[in-house]
C-alpha positions as CSV (number, residue, x, y, z in Angstrom):
1,X,19.9,73.2,-26.7
2,X,20.3,74.4,-30.5
3,X,18.9,70.5,-31.3
4,X,16.0,71.1,-29.0
5,X,14.8,74.2,-30.2
6,X,15.1,73.0,-33.9
7,X,12.9,69.9,-33.2
8,X,10.4,72.2,-31.4
9,X,10.2,74.7,-34.1
10,X,10.1,72.1,-36.8
11,X,6.8,70.5,-35.0
12,X,4.0,70.6,-37.5
13,X,0.9,72.5,-36.4
14,X,-2.5,69.9,-35.9
15,X,-5.8,70.6,-37.2
16,X,-8.6,68.8,-35.3
17,X,-12.3,68.8,-35.7
18,X,-14.5,69.9,-32.6
19,X,-18.1,70.5,-31.5
20,X,-18.9,74.1,-29.9
21,X,-21.8,75.2,-28.5
22,X,-22.9,78.6,-29.6
23,X,-25.8,81.1,-29.3
24,X,-27.5,82.1,-31.9
25,X,-29.1,85.7,-32.7
26,X,-32.2,85.8,-35.1
27,X,-32.1,88.6,-37.0
28,X,-35.4,90.1,-37.8
29,X,-36.4,91.1,-41.2
30,X,-37.6,94.7,-40.1
31,X,-36.9,96.9,-37.1
32,X,-34.4,96.6,-34.2
33,X,-32.2,93.6,-35.2
34,X,-31.5,93.5,-31.4
35,X,-34.8,94.0,-30.0
36,X,-35.0,92.1,-26.9
37,X,-31.5,90.9,-26.7
38,X,-30.4,93.2,-23.9
39,X,-33.3,92.3,-21.9
40,X,-32.5,88.7,-22.1
41,X,-28.7,89.3,-21.0
42,X,-29.6,91.2,-18.1
43,X,-31.5,88.0,-16.7
44,X,-28.4,85.8,-16.5
45,X,-25.5,88.4,-17.2
46,X,-22.8,86.5,-15.8
47,X,-23.6,83.5,-17.8
48,X,-23.8,85.2,-21.1
49,X,-20.6,87.6,-20.8
50,X,-17.9,86.8,-23.2
51,X,-20.4,84.4,-25.0
52,X,-19.8,83.4,-28.8
53,X,-22.7,84.0,-31.1
54,X,-23.7,83.6,-34.8
55,X,-26.4,85.9,-36.3
56,X,-29.0,83.6,-38.4
57,X,-30.0,85.8,-41.2
58,X,-32.6,83.4,-42.0
59,X,-35.7,86.0,-41.9
60,X,-33.9,88.8,-44.1
61,X,-34.2,88.6,-47.8
62,X,-31.1,87.9,-49.8
63,X,-31.0,91.7,-51.3
64,X,-31.9,92.8,-48.0
65,X,-29.0,95.5,-46.5
66,X,-28.1,94.4,-43.1
67,X,-25.7,97.0,-41.3
68,X,-23.6,94.0,-39.7
69,X,-20.8,96.4,-38.6
70,X,-23.2,98.2,-36.2
71,X,-24.5,94.9,-34.9
72,X,-21.4,93.3,-34.3
73,X,-20.3,96.6,-32.2
74,X,-23.8,96.6,-30.2
75,X,-23.3,92.9,-29.5
76,X,-19.8,93.3,-28.3
77,X,-20.8,96.4,-26.2
78,X,-23.3,93.9,-24.6
79,X,-20.4,91.5,-23.7
80,X,-20.9,89.1,-26.3
81,X,-18.3,87.9,-29.3
82,X,-19.9,87.7,-32.7
83,X,-17.9,85.3,-34.6
84,X,-20.0,84.3,-37.8
85,X,-23.4,84.6,-39.7
86,X,-25.5,81.8,-41.1
87,X,-28.1,81.6,-43.9
88,X,-26.8,85.0,-45.4
89,X,-27.2,85.9,-49.1
90,X,-24.0,86.4,-51.3
91,X,-23.8,90.1,-50.6
92,X,-24.4,89.7,-46.9
93,X,-21.8,87.1,-46.5
94,X,-19.3,89.7,-48.2
95,X,-20.6,92.3,-45.8
96,X,-19.9,89.5,-43.1
97,X,-16.2,88.9,-44.3
98,X,-16.1,93.1,-44.1
99,X,-17.1,93.0,-40.3
100,X,-14.7,90.1,-39.3
101,X,-17.3,87.4,-39.3
102,X,-17.1,84.0,-40.9
103,X,-20.1,82.8,-43.1
104,X,-21.3,79.9,-42.1
105,X,-23.1,77.2,-44.6
106,X,-26.8,77.1,-44.8
107,X,-28.0,75.3,-41.4
108,X,-31.3,73.8,-40.8
109,X,-34.2,75.7,-39.4
110,X,-38.2,75.3,-39.3
111,X,-38.7,78.8,-39.7
112,X,-39.7,79.9,-43.1
113,X,-37.4,82.4,-44.8
114,X,-38.5,85.0,-47.3
115,X,-39.3,83.9,-50.9
116,X,-36.3,83.6,-52.7
117,X,-35.5,82.6,-56.6
118,X,-33.1,79.8,-55.4
119,X,-35.6,78.5,-52.9
120,X,-38.3,78.3,-55.5
121,X,-35.9,76.3,-57.8
122,X,-34.8,74.1,-55.2
123,X,-31.3,74.6,-55.3
124,X,-30.4,74.6,-51.8
125,X,-31.3,72.0,-49.3
126,X,-31.0,73.3,-45.4
127,X,-28.4,71.0,-43.5
128,X,-29.2,70.3,-39.9
129,X,-27.9,72.3,-37.5
130,X,-25.9,70.5,-34.7
131,X,-25.6,73.1,-32.0
132,X,-28.5,74.4,-29.6
133,X,-30.5,77.5,-30.6
134,X,-31.5,80.2,-28.0
135,X,-35.2,80.6,-27.5
136,X,-37.6,82.5,-25.0
137,X,-38.7,79.5,-22.8
138,X,-39.2,76.8,-25.3
139,X,-39.8,79.0,-28.5
140,X,-38.1,80.3,-31.4
141,X,-37.7,84.4,-31.6
142,X,-41.1,84.3,-33.9
143,X,-42.9,82.6,-31.1
144,X,-43.3,79.4,-33.1
145,X,-41.7,76.2,-32.4
146,X,-39.1,75.3,-34.8
147,X,-39.5,72.0,-36.7
148,X,-37.2,69.2,-36.2
149,X,-36.8,65.3,-37.0
150,X,-35.0,63.5,-34.6
151,X,-31.8,61.9,-35.6
152,X,-31.6,58.3,-35.9
153,X,-29.2,56.8,-33.1
154,X,-29.4,53.4,-34.3
155,X,-28.4,51.9,-30.8
156,X,-25.3,53.7,-30.3
157,X,-24.2,52.9,-26.6
158,X,-24.4,55.6,-24.1
159,X,-21.6,57.6,-23.2
160,X,-20.6,56.6,-19.5
161,X,-18.7,59.1,-17.1
162,X,-17.8,57.7,-13.9
163,X,-15.7,60.3,-12.4
164,X,-16.5,63.7,-11.5
165,X,-16.8,66.3,-14.4
166,X,-14.9,69.1,-13.4
167,X,-15.4,72.9,-14.3
168,X,-14.3,73.6,-18.1
169,X,-14.8,70.1,-19.0
170,X,-17.2,69.6,-21.8
171,X,-18.3,66.0,-22.8
172,X,-20.4,65.2,-26.0
173,X,-22.5,61.8,-26.6
174,X,-22.5,61.9,-30.5
175,X,-25.7,59.9,-31.7
176,X,-26.6,58.6,-28.1
177,X,-27.4,59.4,-24.5
178,X,-25.0,60.5,-22.0
179,X,-24.9,59.0,-18.5
180,X,-22.6,60.7,-15.5
181,X,-22.7,58.6,-12.7
182,X,-20.9,61.5,-10.6
183,X,-21.6,64.7,-9.7
184,X,-21.4,67.7,-12.7
185,X,-19.7,70.9,-11.6
186,X,-20.8,74.5,-12.3
187,X,-18.9,75.3,-15.4
188,X,-19.1,71.7,-17.0
189,X,-20.8,70.9,-19.9
190,X,-22.8,67.7,-20.9
191,X,-24.2,67.5,-24.6
192,X,-25.7,64.8,-26.3
193,X,-27.9,63.8,-29.2
194,X,-30.2,61.8,-27.0
195,X,-30.9,61.7,-23.5
196,X,-28.7,63.0,-20.4
197,X,-28.9,61.4,-17.1
198,X,-27.1,62.7,-14.1
199,X,-27.0,60.3,-11.1
200,X,-25.8,63.2,-8.7
201,X,-26.1,67.2,-8.6
202,X,-26.0,68.9,-11.8
203,X,-24.4,72.2,-11.3
204,X,-23.2,72.8,-15.0
205,X,-25.0,72.9,-18.1
206,X,-27.0,70.3,-19.9
207,X,-27.8,70.2,-23.2
208,X,-30.0,67.4,-24.9
209,X,-31.4,66.7,-27.9
210,X,-28.9,69.0,-29.8
211,X,-29.4,68.0,-33.1
212,X,-33.1,68.4,-33.0
213,X,-34.5,65.3,-31.0
214,X,-37.5,66.8,-29.3
215,X,-38.2,63.6,-27.4
216,X,-34.7,63.6,-25.7
217,X,-35.1,64.2,-21.8
218,X,-32.5,65.3,-18.8
219,X,-33.0,63.4,-15.7
220,X,-30.8,64.4,-12.7
221,X,-30.9,63.6,-8.7
222,X,-30.1,67.3,-8.0
223,X,-31.2,70.1,-10.4
224,X,-28.6,72.7,-9.8
225,X,-27.8,73.5,-13.1
226,X,-26.6,76.9,-14.9
227,X,-28.3,76.1,-18.1
228,X,-30.6,73.3,-19.4
229,X,-31.9,72.8,-22.8
230,X,-33.6,70.4,-25.1
231,X,-33.4,70.6,-28.9
232,X,-32.5,74.1,-28.5
233,X,-34.9,75.5,-26.0
234,X,-33.3,76.4,-23.2
235,X,-33.8,78.1,-19.7
236,X,-31.0,79.6,-17.4
237,X,-30.9,79.1,-13.6
238,X,-32.6,82.4,-12.9
239,X,-35.8,81.2,-14.8
240,X,-36.2,77.8,-12.9
241,X,-38.6,77.6,-9.9
242,X,-36.7,77.8,-6.9
243,X,-38.9,75.0,-5.3
244,X,-37.2,72.5,-7.8
245,X,-33.6,73.4,-7.1
246,X,-31.6,71.0,-5.3
247,X,-34.5,68.2,-6.3
248,X,-34.5,65.2,-8.6
249,X,-36.3,66.3,-11.8
250,X,-36.9,65.2,-15.4
251,X,-36.6,67.9,-18.1
252,X,-38.4,67.5,-21.5
253,X,-40.5,69.6,-24.0
254,X,-44.5,69.3,-24.0
255,X,-45.8,71.2,-26.9
256,X,-43.9,74.4,-27.0
257,X,-43.4,74.6,-23.3
258,X,-40.0,73.3,-21.8
259,X,-41.0,71.3,-18.7
260,X,-39.2,70.5,-15.5
261,X,-41.1,67.8,-13.2
262,X,-40.0,66.5,-10.1
263,X,-39.2,62.6,-10.5
264,X,-40.6,62.4,-6.8
265,X,-44.0,63.8,-6.4
266,X,-45.3,64.4,-2.7
267,X,-48.6,62.9,-1.8
268,X,-51.4,65.3,-1.4
């Protein structure tokens, strides 16, 4: 018994990489930093409850003061869990640490940041964001479609799933498409850099083109999803036309609009 306890105590910790889907809250340069967030949460309270979020400070000048402690407190009151900030300046990152947030590296965005000395000197190259970003309909918070460059998939084979995807399961097709030849339960999550095909009911979440491919599409035989997203533009169940629920559809971006079209149109 003593030997077994010793072996357990000596077992090393494991460090593994992982991919996580998180919402991003764009903090504006002026006005209430959380204007409109509470309204959005009321549209789907159960979906956003307890969701981790990252605060994006891209629109805020490096030397601007941001009351992150107050923002964190308000977000927690709304039921969200702030975990970090991105695109912040040195002082803002120090404030983030004091507020218990992790300063993430600068991530890609098509929006323009305020003029900064480091930008004019070309010292920073924004990296590509690998997670979907929340938008109102299919737009970013400033109302403009974010510029994106589709990642090169180089003929990567599709991830084929032949068993039902249970609640709590997350599948990610990196650099390719995801094909589910079985039902996807509520609470499950499908993520792909390319297209998503579901040959059965889609009841969970489906996020295609998560690395910015605006040509990605979602196809399913029965749309019952909690959330669908293309290149960061998402729509929750409450925003989907009831006439399309339970129907075979394709989902894609058309300009600034996230479009959900029936795969089979009724003849007029």
